C-alpha positions in Angstrom: -22.3 -10.7 19.8 -19.8 -9.5 22.4 -15.5 -9.8 23.0 -16.3 -12.3 20.1 -19.3 -14.6 22.1 -22.4 -14.9 21.3 -25.1 -13.7 24.4 -28.0 -15.2 25.0 -29.6 -12.8 22.4 -28.3 -13.5 19.6 -30.8 -17.0 20.0 -34.4 -18.4 19.8 -34.4 -20.9 22.2 -38.4 -21.5 22.8 -38.6 -25.4 22.8 -34.8 -25.9 22.3 -32.7 -28.6 24.3 -29.9 -26.7 26.4 -27.3 -27.0 28.8 -26.3 -24.6 31.4 -23.3 -24.8 32.7 -23.1 -22.4 35.9 -20.7 -22.3 39.1 -23.3 -22.9 41.9 -20.5 -24.9 44.2 -20.9 -23.4 47.4 -20.3 -24.9 51.6 -22.4 -28.2 51.9 -23.8 -28.6 55.5 -23.3 -32.4 55.3 -25.4 -33.3 58.2 -28.4 -31.1 57.5 -27.6 -32.0 53.0 -27.9 -28.2 53.4 -26.3 -25.3 51.9 -24.4 -22.6 54.3 -24.2 -20.2 51.5 -26.3 -19.1 48.6 -24.2 -16.7 46.8 -23.0 -18.2 43.8 -26.9 -19.7 42.9 -27.9 -16.5 43.0 -25.8 -14.8 40.8 -26.9 -17.1 38.2 -30.4 -17.5 38.9 -30.8 -14.1 36.1 -29.5 -16.7 34.0 -31.6 -19.7 34.2 -35.0 -17.7 34.9 -34.2 -16.1 31.4 -34.0 -19.6 29.2 -36.4 -20.6 31.3 -39.1 -18.3 31.2 -38.6 -18.1 27.1 -39.3 -22.1 26.6 -36.0 -23.5 27.1 -36.1 -27.5 28.4 -33.3 -26.1 31.1 -30.2 -28.7 31.3 -28.5 -27.5 33.9 -24.6 -28.8 34.6 -22.9 -27.7 38.2 -20.0 -29.2 40.6 -19.4 -29.5 44.4 -16.4 -29.2 46.2 -12.9 -29.0 45.2 -11.5 -32.1 43.8 -7.7 -31.8 45.8 -9.3 -34.3 48.0 -12.2 -36.5 46.5 -14.2 -37.3 50.1 -15.0 -33.3 49.0 -17.1 -34.3 46.1 -20.4 -33.7 46.7 -24.0 -34.1 45.3 -25.8 -31.0 44.1 -29.2 -31.7 45.6 -29.5 -29.5 47.8 -28.7 -27.0 45.3 -32.3 -28.3 43.3 -33.9 -26.9 46.4 -32.5 -23.5 47.5 -32.7 -23.2 42.6 -36.1 -24.2 43.5 -37.2 -21.4 46.2 -35.6 -18.3 44.4 -37.3 -18.7 41.4 -40.3 -20.2 42.6 -40.2 -22.8 40.3 -40.0 -26.4 40.3 -36.2 -27.3 39.5 -35.8 -31.3 39.3 -32.8 -32.5 40.4 -31.4 -36.5 38.8 -29.0 -38.9 40.4 -26.9 -39.1 37.3 -24.9 -36.9 35.3 -24.2 -38.3 32.2 -26.2 -42.4 31.9 -28.9 -43.2 31.2 -31.2 -41.8 33.3 -29.8 -38.4 32.9 -30.7 -38.8 29.0 -34.1 -40.0 29.8 -35.1 -37.0 32.0 -33.7 -35.0 29.7 -35.1 -36.3 26.4 -38.4 -36.2 28.5 -38.1 -32.6 29.1 -40.9 -29.7 28.5 -40.3 -26.6 27.6 -39.7 -24.4 30.3 -38.5 -27.1 32.9 -35.7 -26.8 34.5 -33.0 -30.2 35.4 -30.1 -30.0 37.5 -27.8 -33.2 36.9 -25.5 -34.6 40.1 -21.9 -33.2 40.2 -19.9 -33.5 37.0 -16.9 -34.2 39.4 -18.4 -37.4 39.9 -17.2 -37.9 36.0 -13.8 -37.9 35.8 -12.8 -36.5 33.2 -13.9 -33.6 35.0 -12.0 -34.0 37.8 -8.2 -31.4 38.3 -6.0 -35.1 38.1 -7.3 -35.4 34.8 -7.4 -32.2 33.5 -3.5 -31.4 34.8 -2.2 -35.1 34.1 -3.9 -35.4 30.1 -3.6 -32.2 29.0 -6.6 -32.9 26.4 -7.4 -30.4 23.5 -10.0 -28.9 22.4 -11.2 -30.7 20.5 -10.1 -34.1 21.7 -12.6 -32.9 24.7 -15.1 -33.3 22.8 -14.9 -36.7 22.5 -15.1 -36.8 26.4 -17.8 -38.9 27.4 -19.7 -36.5 29.4 -19.8 -34.2 25.5 -20.4 -37.3 24.0 -23.6 -38.5 25.4 -24.7 -35.5 26.4 -24.4 -33.5 23.5 -26.4 -35.1 20.9 -29.5 -34.7 23.7 -28.8 -30.8 22.9 -29.7 -27.9 20.0 -27.5 -25.2 22.0 -24.8 -24.6 24.9 -24.6 -22.0 27.6 -21.4 -21.0 30.3 -22.8 -19.5 32.7 -19.2 -20.9 35.0 -17.4 -17.3 34.9 -15.9 -18.3 37.4 -14.8 -21.3 36.3 -13.6 -19.8 33.3 -10.0 -21.2 34.3 -10.3 -24.6 34.2 -9.8 -26.4 31.2 -12.2 -29.7 31.3 -15.7 -31.4 28.7 -18.1 -29.9 30.7 -16.1 -26.1 30.1 -14.7 -26.2 27.0 -15.3 -29.8 25.2 -19.6 -29.0 23.9 -18.0 -25.7 22.8 -16.6 -28.0 19.8 -19.8 -29.3 18.6 -22.5 -27.3 19.6 -23.8 -23.2 19.2 -22.8 -21.6 22.0 -23.3 -18.9 24.0 -22.4 -16.8 27.3 -25.2 -16.7 30.4 -26.1 -13.4 32.1 -23.8 -13.2 34.8 -20.8 -14.6 32.3 -21.5 -11.7 30.0 -21.6 -9.1 33.4 -18.6 -10.2 34.8 -16.5 -10.2 31.5 -18.0 -6.9 30.7 -17.2 -5.4 34.7 -13.7 -6.5 34.6 -13.0 -5.8 31.6 -13.7 -2.5 32.3 -11.6 -2.0 35.3 -8.6 -3.3 34.0 -9.2 -1.3 30.5 -9.5 2.3 31.9 -10.2 2.0 36.4 -10.9 5.4 37.9 -7.5 6.7 39.5 -6.3 6.1 41.7 -6.5 2.2 41.2 -6.2 0.3 44.2 -5.7 -3.7 45.1 -6.7 -4.8 48.3 -4.7 -7.6 48.4 -4.6 -10.9 51.6 -6.2 -13.9 52.7 -4.5 -17.5 52.3 -4.6 -17.7 48.4 -0.5 -16.5 48.3 0.2 -18.1 44.2 -2.9 -16.0 43.3 -1.8 -12.6 45.1 1.0 -13.1 43.8 -0.3 -13.6 40.6 -2.1 -10.6 41.0 1.1 -8.0 42.2 2.9 -8.9 38.9 0.3 -8.1 36.9 -1.5 -5.3 37.8 1.7 -3.6 39.1 3.4 -4.4 35.5 0.9 -3.0 33.8 -0.1 0.1 35.6 -3.9 -1.0 36.5 -2.8 -0.4 40.1 -1.3 2.8 42.1 -1.2 1.1 45.0 -1.2 -2.7 46.4 -2.8 -2.6 50.3 -1.3 -6.3 51.8 -2.4 -8.0 54.6 -3.4 -11.4 56.1 -0.2 -14.0 54.7 0.4 -11.9 51.8 1.4 -8.8 54.3 3.2 -10.8 56.7 4.9 -12.4 53.1 6.3 -9.3 52.4 8.0 -8.1 55.5 9.5 -11.4 55.5 11.1 -10.9 51.9 11.5 -6.9 53.7 13.8 -8.3 56.1 11.8 -8.2 59.6 11.4 -11.2 61.8 7.7 -12.1 62.2 7.8 -14.8 64.6 8.5 -18.7 64.9 5.4 -19.7 64.9 4.1 -17.1 61.8 7.6 -18.4 59.8 6.6 -22.2 60.8 2.5 -20.9 59.6 4.1 -19.9 56.4 7.1 -22.9 56.0 4.7 -25.4 56.8 1.9 -24.4 54.0 4.7 -24.2 50.9 4.6 -20.5 51.3 8.4 -20.1 51.2 9.4 -20.0 47.6 7.0 -17.0 47.5 9.6 -14.5 49.7 11.8 -14.2 46.4 8.5 -12.8 45.0 8.7 -11.0 46.8 11.4 -9.5 46.9 11.3 -9.2 43.5 8.5 -6.8 43.5 9.3 -4.6 46.9 12.6 -3.4 44.3 10.0 -2.5 41.1 7.5 -1.1 43.3 8.1 -0.8 46.8 6.4 2.7 46.5 3.2 1.2 45.2 3.3 -1.4 47.9 1.3 -0.7 51.7 2.3 -2.9 54.4 1.4 -3.2 57.4 3.2 -1.3 60.6 1.2 -2.8 63.4 0.3 -6.7 63.5 -1.6 -7.9 65.6 -1.5 -11.5 67.9 -3.0 -13.8 70.6 -1.4 -13.8 73.9 -3.6 -16.2 76.5 -6.8 -14.6 75.1 -6.4 -11.5 74.9 -5.4 -9.4 71.3 -2.2 -7.5 71.7 -0.8 -5.7 69.3 3.3 -4.9 68.6 5.1 -2.2 66.1 6.8 -3.6 62.7 9.9 -2.7 65.4 8.9 -3.9 68.2 9.3 -7.6 65.7 9.1 -11.0 67.0 6.8 -11.8 69.1 6.7 -15.5 70.3 2.8 -16.1 68.9 1.1 -16.5 65.7 0.0 -13.0 63.7 -3.5 -13.3 63.3 -4.5 -9.4 62.0 -3.2 -6.0 60.7 -3.2 -4.0 63.9 -5.3 -0.6 64.5 -2.2 1.9 62.6 -2.4 -0.6 59.4 -6.0 -0.3 59.5 -7.0 3.3 60.1 -4.2 3.7 56.9 -5.7 1.6 54.4 -9.1 3.1 55.4 -8.0 5.8 54.2 -6.4 5.3 51.3 -9.7 3.4 50.0 -11.8 6.0 51.2 -9.6 8.7 48.5 -9.6 6.4 45.9 -11.6 5.6 42.0 -11.6 2.2 42.4 -10.7 -0.2 44.8 -10.4 -4.2 43.9 -10.4 -6.8 46.5 -9.5 -10.0 47.7 -8.6 -11.8 51.0 -8.6 -10.9 54.4 -7.1 -8.7 56.2 -6.6 -11.7 58.8 -8.9 -14.3 60.4 -12.0 -12.5 60.4 -14.3 -15.4 61.4 -13.7 -14.5 65.1 -14.8 -11.1 66.7 -11.4 -11.0 68.4 -9.3 -10.9 64.8 -11.8 -9.8 63.1 -10.4 -5.7 63.8 -8.6 -5.1 59.6 -11.1 -6.9 57.9 -13.5 -5.5 59.9 -12.5 -1.9 59.7 -11.5 -2.2 55.3 -14.7 -3.7 54.4 -16.6 -0.9 56.8 -13.9 1.3 54.1 -15.1 -0.6 51.0 -19.2 0.3 52.0 -18.2 4.3 52.8 -15.9 4.9 49.8 -17.1 7.1 46.8 -15.1 4.4 44.2 -16.0 1.7 42.2 -15.6 -1.6 44.1 -15.3 -4.8 43.3 -15.2 -7.4 46.0 -13.9 -11.4 44.6 -13.3 -14.8 45.3 -14.9 -17.0 48.4 -13.5 -15.6 51.8 -14.1 -12.2 50.1 -17.7 -12.4 49.1 -17.8 -14.1 52.9 -16.7 -11.3 54.6 -19.2 -9.2 52.6 -22.0 -11.3 53.4 -20.6 -11.4 57.6 -20.8 -7.5 57.6 -24.5 -7.0 55.5 -22.0 -5.5 53.0 -23.8 -6.5 50.0 -25.5 -4.0 49.0 -22.6 -1.3 49.4 -20.7 -2.6 46.9 -20.7 -2.1 43.3 -19.7 -5.1 42.0 -19.7 -8.8 43.9 -17.9 -11.0 40.7 -18.0 -15.4 41.9 -14.7 -15.9 41.1 -11.4 -16.5 42.0 -9.2 -18.2 40.5 -10.8 -17.7 37.1 -10.9 -13.5 38.1 -6.8 -13.7 39.6 -5.4 -14.8 35.0 -7.9 -12.8 33.6 -6.3 -10.4 35.1 -3.3 -10.5 34.7 -4.5 -10.2 30.8 -4.7 -14.8 29.9 -7.1 -15.2 27.9 -9.2 -17.8 29.8 -9.7 -21.3 28.4 -13.4 -20.4 29.0 -13.7 -18.3 27.0 -11.4 -19.4 24.0 -13.9 -21.9 23.8 -17.4 -19.4 23.3 -14.9 -18.1 20.5 -15.3 -21.3 18.8 -18.7 -22.5 19.9 -20.3 -19.0 19.0 -18.6 -19.9 15.0 -21.2 -22.5 15.3 -24.3 -22.0 13.6 -27.9 -23.5 14.4 
């Protein structure tokens, strides 16, 4: 047991039916029915392999696609093919979640066999609207269709979905109310690494924050600066642009319109508050890049505004960020410095990531875009830890006890 939660070491699983919730949500090429990235799938393979090798009858539950829009949902069938290749073992797939076909398939499993159920978000109670509007307690989640149909078939519930640990849904928090529960190896590792960073980071501790997930960045800044976890925050991407607006710089009409269109104007006041408290700890860009007729150009803050959209930090800012990263002892990165998908606008992100690969600091990268950048620049083996979590990671760093952690603690008290 660690952190008040059972681990796989606390159970003998041979011949037992184990429900395993993972987060293997990946970008999908729907035309080809293939996955564009398999980072999260690779991360949960050790838990799957261990349970199968130990003789568990393994049933995997997972979601695919953001449920902000229903058409984003997609089957988990291609995931089963990738898992089969990675494990060198057949991973069966069933086009059902908790209906009669799925239950029959579970009951027919033999020791060591693996079954992946279809996307749990095809069940309405697994969707965000259900979660946010009904706000079911964990006890009530145990009464939902998914848990009522599958829990009686299982001996043990294991959660390896740290990336989804901030969600409060039946597949994540309901089974622990009725089944003995444990965290998987990936969950255990990510929980341990992040606990170490928050409690005793090497100094200087630097947080590199960028990208377009503004709410996450501001939640994180408030927490890590307020609690003294971060000595310096490097702000790039939209985060940096909003901080510059808060400081009184005119970043140009197109960039301001982009921020307004996405409802990010409300964070300007948050940025002002952060700057009033921690300005000496927040490093903002000193120059920025934009495209004019397809040509990259850079502008100093003193020469703002420009008529074009700001797409990256400039060379001077990049060099300063690199210098700070190379002098750090801990570096946590969440979000790129700009539009890194195109060569003409990737300079800031590419070179900040180059510094991440060269620094002697303990480096942690988290969040989808950050993982994509790490893979793009072939730096996976140079980063000390790549965290699969995005929202869960952010909320963990605020000191919040995540819903899944609470549920697992409860499930750890249930005896076999």
